[in-house]
N, C-alpha and C positions, 0 to 999 in steps of 0.2 A: 434301077433298084438292086439288081443282082450284083452289080459292081460295088455299090455302097455296102451291101450285106457282106460281100467278100472282104472289103476293107475293114469293116467292123470285126469280122471273124479273125482276120490277120492281126489286127491290133490287139485283140484280147489274147490270142495265142502267144504272141511275142512278149506281151507284158507279163504273162504267167510263166512262160518258159525261160525268159530272160536270155534268149540266144542273141538278141540284139539289144543294145542300150535303149532305154525308154525314150530318150530324146531323139535318137536316130530313127526309132520306129515312127515317132510323130512326124519327123521331117519326111520320111518316105511316104507317109500317108498324105501329107499336104501337097507334095510334089505330084503324086499320082492323081490327086483330085484336080490339080491344074492341068496335067497332061491329057486327062480324059474329058475335061470340060464339064465336070459335074456342077461346078459353079463358074460364073464368069471369071475370066483370067485376072481382071483388075481387082477381084475380091479375094483371090486365093490367099494372099498374105495380109489381109486386113486384120487378122487375129493379132498380129504383132502391134498394131496401132489401136487395138480395141481398148475400151475403158477398163476392162477386166485386167489386162496385162499391165497397162500403165499404173493402175492402182496397186497391183501386187508389187511392182518394182518400188513404188514410193513407200509402201508399208514396210518392205524389207529394209530400205534405207533408214526410215525412222526408227525401226526396231534396233538397228545397229547403233544409231545415235543415242538412244536411251541407255544401251549397254555401256557405251563409251563414257557417258556422263556419270556412270556409277549408280544408276537407279536400281540395278539388280543387287549390288552390294548393300545398299540401304535396305532392300527388301529382306536380305538374309538377317541383318541386325534386327529388323522389325519382327520377323518371325521368331527369332530367339527370345526377344522380350515378351512376346505374346504367349509363347509355348511354355516358358519357364522350365524347360528340360523334361517335361512330362510327355511320354510317347503318345498317349491318346490325344492330348491337346496339340502336340507337334504335328501329327498327321492332319488334323482338322485345319490348322492354320496354314500349313503348306498347301493343302488342296484348295483352300479358299483363296489364297493369294495367287496360286497358279490359275485358278478359274477366272480371277479378275483380269490378269494379264492376257489370258487366252482370248478375251473379247477384243483385244486390240493388236495382238502380235501373232503372226502365222505360227501354226502348231510346231512345225519342224524347227523353226528358229527359236521358239520358246523352250522347246525341249533342250536344245543346245545350251541355252542360257541358264536353265534351271537345274541341270544335272550338277554343275559345279556348286551351285548354291546348296542343293540337297546334300552333296558330299560334305560341304563345310558344316552344315547343321548336324549331320551324322557324326562327324569327327568331334564336334563340341559336346554332343549329348550322349554319345555311345549307343544311340539307336541304330541298328543295322540298316544299311541302305536298301536291303531287300524289303523292308517294311515301309519304305517311303517312295521308292521310284515308280513301282507299278501303279499305285493309286494316283501319284502325281501325273503320270503319262495318261492314264484313263480320264482324269479330270480335265486335262487339256482338250481331249476330244469331246467330252460332254459339254464343255463350256464354249467351244470354238464357234458355236452357232448363235452367240449372244448378239453380235452385230454383223453387218455385211462386209466388214473390212478385214477379218482375220482368217476366214475360211475360203479357200480357192473355189470350191463348188458354188458357194453363195455369190462370190464375186462374178463368176462367169454366167450366173443365172440370168441376169438382165440381158446380156448379149444373146443368149439362147431364146429368151422370150421375144426379143426384137425380131429374130429370125422367124419364130413361129407366127408372129403377128402378120408378117408379110405373106404367109402361106395359109392363113385361115380361110375356110370356105365362106362364100358370100353370105352376109347376114349375121355372121358370128361376131360377138362383141370382142373388141380389142382387149388383150390381157394387159393390165397395168403393170408397170415396173415396180420393183421393190425399193423402198427407201432404206436409209442407213440402219434404222431401228425397227423396220417392219417385222423382223424375225425375233426381236428381243423377248417378247412373251414366251415363245417356245424355248429359246436359248437359255433364258433365265431359269425356267422350270427345270430344264435338263441339267444346268449347272448345279442347282440346289440338290437335285436327285443324286448326282455324282458324289457330291460332298457327303450327303446323308448316307448313301450306300456304303461308303468306306468307313464312316464313323460307326455304323451299326454292325457291319459284317467283315471288316478287314481281318480281325483276329481269327474269324472262323474260316475265311476263304484263303488267306495267305498261309503258307506253310507254317505249322506250329513249331516244328523243329527246324531251326535255322541251320543251313550249311555251316559246318565248323569254320570254314574260312571266312564266312560272312559275319561271324560274331566279332571279328577283330575290327576295331575302328579303322576305317580306310584313310588314315592320315599318312604322314611320312614316317611310319614306324617300321623298324626292322622286323618286328614280329609279324606284321601283316604280310609283307612281301615274302618272308620266309615260309609262313604257313600256307599262303595262297599259291605261290609260284616256285617254292623251293629256292628262292634267291636269298641265300643266307651267307654269313661269314663276316670277315672284317676287311677293311681297306688297308692296302699296304703299297709300298713303293718297291719296285724291282729295278735295280740298276744293271744294265747289260755290260758285262766285262769284255775285254778283248778276246778271251778264250771262249766266250759263249757261242753256241751254234746258232743263236738267234740273229747274230750280226749278218746283215744282208737279206734278211727275210722281211716279208711284208706283214702287216698286222693280220690280214686275212689268213696267211699261212700259219702264223703262230696260233690263231684261234682254232685251227684244225688239229693241233697237237694234242696228244693224249694228256688229260689232266690239266689242260690250260684253264687258268682262271678267266673271269670276265675282265676284259681290258677296257677300262672306262676313261682313261686319260693318258696323255703322252707328253714328254718334254724332250725336245731335241735342241741342244744348245740353249739359247735363251728364249726359245719359243715353246709355249705349252698350250695345250688345248684339250677340251673334253671331246669324247666321241671321235677318236682318230679314224679316218677312213680306212677301208680294207687295203688300199694300195699304198698306205703310208709305210715308208721303209724304216727299218731299225738299224741303228749303227752303234758303235762303241760309245758308251756313255749315255745312251738313251735311257730315260727313266719312264717306266710304265706304272700307271696307277691302276691297281687291280682289286677285284673283289672276289673272295672265296674263303672257305674255312681256313684257319691258321695253318693246320697240318697240311692241307692241300697246297697252300702257297709255299710253304717251306720245301715240300717235296718237289714241286715244279722248279723252284729256284735252284735246288741242288742238282737236279737233272740238267738244267739249262745253264748252269754256272753263272747265276746272277746273284747280286748282293741284295739282301732283304732288309727293309726298314719298316717296322710296323707303325712308326710315327711319320706322318705326312710332312716331311721337311721341305720338299721342293714343289710338291703339288697341292699343298694345303689349301691355297686359295681356290683351286679348281674344285675342291671337295667341301668348301664352306657351304653349310646347309642353307644359308640365306641367299646363296647364289646358284646352287646346283643341287641335284638330288634325283631320286627315283620317283616316277609318277605313272599314272595310268591315263590312257586316252582311248576313246571309242572311235571307230571308223563309221561315220554316218552314211546313209544310203546314197547321198549325192557326192560322195568322195571320189576323186580321181584315182585314189589308191586301189580301188576295188579291182580284183583280178590280176593285179601286179604282185610279184613276189617282193619280199622285204629287200632282197639284194638289188632288184631292179630299181627300187625307189631311191637308192643311194642317199639315205637320210643323214648318214654321218657326214658325207661330203657337202651336201646341200644345206643342211640346217645345224649340224653339230649335235645330232641326236642318235643315240644308240638304242636299238630295239633288243631288249633282254629276253622277252618272252611274248607269246601270243596266246590269249585265252579265247577259246571258241566253245561256248556251252560248257560241257563237263570236261573238255579236253584242253590241256595246256601244252603248248609246243615250246620246249626249251632247247632241244638239240637241233642243230642246223636250221636256226630261225630264218636265215637268209633265203632258204628255199620255200618258205611258206607263202602261198598265194593268199592275199587278204580277201575277206568277204565283209559285206555290210554287217555291222553289229559286233565285229571282232574287238576285243579289248587288248591294247598294246601296253606292255610294260616298258617304260622308256627311262633312259638316264641322260640328262642334259643340263645345261644352264637354264634357269627359269626364263631368262630373257630370250634365249633361242627358241624355247618351247612356245612362248607367247607369239613370237614372229611366225613360227610354223603354223600355229593355230589360226592366224589371220586368213590363210587361204581356205579355211573351212573344210579341209580334207580330214582333219581330226578334231575331236572335241575333248579337251582335257577334263578329266573327271576329278582328279586329286585337287585338294585345296592348296594350291601352290602359293607362295608369298608373291604378291604383286600389288602395285599401287593402282589406285583408281586413275585411269589415264587422263580424264579431263573433268575432275569433280567441280571445277569452277564454272562449267557450262551446263550444269544440271537444270537451272531455271530456263535457259534458252531451249534445251531439249524438251522439257515438259511443256513449256509455253507454246512452242510451235506444234507440238503434238496435239495439244488441246485446241489450238487454232484450227488445225486440219479437221478435227472432229466437229467443231462448231460450224465450219463452212459447209461440211457435208450435211449437217443436220438442219441448219437454219437458212440456207440459201438454196437456190435452184441450180447450183453448179454441179457438173458431173462429178462422180466419186473420184475419178482419176485426177481432175483439176484440183479438187480439195486436198487430196492426199499429197499430190506433188507440190502443192504450196507449202505444206509442212516440211517436206523433204528438202526443198530448196532453201527454206528458212534456216534449217539446221546447217546446211552447207555454207550459207552466207555468214552465219555467226560463228563458224569454226567448231561446231560440235563434231563434225566430220569433215575430212577433205575429200576431194573427188576420187582419189585412188581408193580410199577406204569405202566410199560409196559403191564403187564398182565391185569391190570384193564382197560387199554385203549382199549383193544380188545373187541369188541362186539361179544361175542361167539355165540349169537343167529344168527346173520347175517352169521357168518362163517359156522355154521352147516347147515343152510338153503341153502347156496350157494353150499357147498361141497357135500351135499346129493342129491340135485336136478340135479347136472351136470350129474350123471349117467342115470337119466331119459331121458335126451336129447340124450345120447349115445345109449340107448336102442331103442329110436324112430328111429334112423338111422339104427342100426344093424338088427332090425326085419323087416324093410321095411315099418313101420307104417307111417313115414313122407312122403314117396313116395305115399302111398295109399291115405293119406289125401290130398296131392297135386293134385292127379288125380280127387278126388271128388270135390275139389274147382274148377278145370278147367272144370269139367262137368257142374257145375252150371253156371260159368261165360261164358262158350262157347269160342268164339274167341275174347275175349275182348282185347283191346290194352294193351301194357305194363303199361301205367300210371294207367289204371283202376285196373289191377292186383295189382300193388304196393299200390294203395289207399286202396283196400280191405284188403291187408295184414296189412297195417299200422293201419286201423280202428279196425280190430280184435285185434291187439296187444294192442292198447291203451284202448280198452274196457276190455280186460282181466286184464291189469295192474291196472285198477280202483278197481278191486275186489280181486286180488291176488298180491303177491309180484312181483315187476318188474323183479327180477331174474327168478321167476317161469314162467312169461309170455315169457321172452326171451328164456329160455330153451325149452319151448313148441313150440314156433313159428319159431325160426331160422331154424330147420331142414325142416319144412314145406315150409318156404320161399325159401330156397335153392333148394328144389325139384321142386317148381313151376318155378323158374328161369331156372334150367337146362332143364326142359321139354319144356318150351316156347322159349328158346333161349335168355333169359334175362341174365343180369349180376348178378351172385350169390353174389358177394361182395356188390353190391348196395342193393339187397334185404335183405341180412343179416344186413347191417348197418341201413336200414330203420326200421327193427324190434327193434334193440338195442336202437336207438334214440327214437322211438315211445313209448317204454316202460317207458320212463320218462315223457311222456305227460299225467300226472295224475293230472289235475287241477280241475276236476269236483266235487270231494268229498273230505272232510277232511280226510276220512279214506283211501284215495288212496295212500298216501305216509306218512311215519313217520314224515318228516319235516313239513307237513301240520297239522298233528295231534298235534304237539308240540306247534304251534302258535295259534291254535283255542281257547284255554282257555285264555291265557294272552291277546289276542286281542279281546276277547268277540265276536268272529265271529259266525254266524249262517250258516246253510246249504245253504240258499239262497244267502249269500255273496259269497261263493265259486262258486256257479253256475253263478251268475251275472258276476263275474270277470273271472272265469275259462272257460266258454263256448266260448266267443269270442277268448280268448287266445289259447284255444285248436285248434280252426279252423285255426288261424294264424300260429301256430307252425306246424301243420300238413301240411299246404300248403308249408311253407318255407322248411320243411324237405324234401319233395318230390322234390321240384325244385332244391335245392342246391345239393342233392345227385345225381340227374340225370345230373346236370351240371358237377359234378366231374367225372362221369363215362360215359361220352358221347362216 
């Protein structure tokens, strides 16, 4: 028990302080469980083969298939028709559609899909993104409990219940597992509450005075990037002469010169490219495509003995707005770019992408961008070809926010994508198949019909989420098998005395939502479900109700932007501050907590 409590404390501390990556923490925990024999060795890695993990993998693949088939693009068009450009109606429609998708697509993946959709709607209507993104993200979390297939805590719930059943005291009734729509009454009420909350109070709770830079429509407009990041001026061509001191220098060295413009493209001989790498050499006759105010370009050209052409004669194709331009992208919490500097990523050489600026909260980094170490939620200002940007986005290390021109990749496969998704739902609902088998049937169907190929399926899987989930499940098993959960339950009861059931449930729910603010919602669920079940068994409460309260409360993470990946992803594009999350999240947290307790108790009277 002491060892298990030590592992729980270590896990919480590391997830809060982030000294070690979350997936590495989970791996350390599961290996320690195996080395110390807390559970039998043959069961240590059973989490990877568990129904929960396989179901999550299948759902991620199907979500990517729906995106590839253009379902989200059709969604944007539908929202535009329904909203008719009115801000009040637009917010309701966006939140309603988001809530609908949240029932079937994992929250982080849905946020990544909906941010560009919201950007497109903002660009077309002129409604600032700050009025749309925060309600959209919060509605993802309120509606994610509508079914058992979109929320990781609900997916792992049955595995935790199976472990609890094997350790129940003699004579105790076995806890039944949850079906696909067992949680729907609770989730549906919470989804409606989220939509109604922002319909009634968004204008009062969201900032009345918009940040000046957020009033600009975030399309590919010069004024937006000039006002927001100071990236202003004109494009021009600089031809390097034989007398120029730039001859023999690299792009990186030129960028360090005083008054150097942004170098966005280069032509050496017959070869031209966007985003030249820093080690690209400059020779006589090299043509540089630059961006800066006209006076600054002329001054730099005079100092460096270059010929100036304000007309793009040789690099015009590289600056064609249908092929290339400036865009914004967010660094999601699962990105491999986190803690690396822009220079270390070598984006220009690997993808043909130039990083022009980094926005972090109220701070914008323009000088020496290469030395900036990236964090989750950072917004990057990029210049690239749209095709290269889409290829870079496939690795899911960035999420493009700007509405860039791109074609629906496989619009002809939309009926196959929707059909196999519906088939998976029907198998889960109307048959006795495990959730993992039902969901994987839909995923394999999409692969066989060409909605996705295998490489795209691998990229669609967020392996960090998979490892964290699979490795923390054995921690919950060890809490049951060693009696730690029962001991903690007794300690809770010793403190609360003879409190009524509603007070015990409130205490469990508050502890869960507090833990989920500072650690992953899966981790909070794994830790609290065994304790909640033990409290219920000891006091004569309904274990199913207590377990469901924990799983639902773990998504009640509205107070901090760091509380959930979906919130971290909208913080940058929306320009939100910590007080914005508190002002909106605090009343919503109280409402969701109260509704959760009332609806679950009505279900299990």
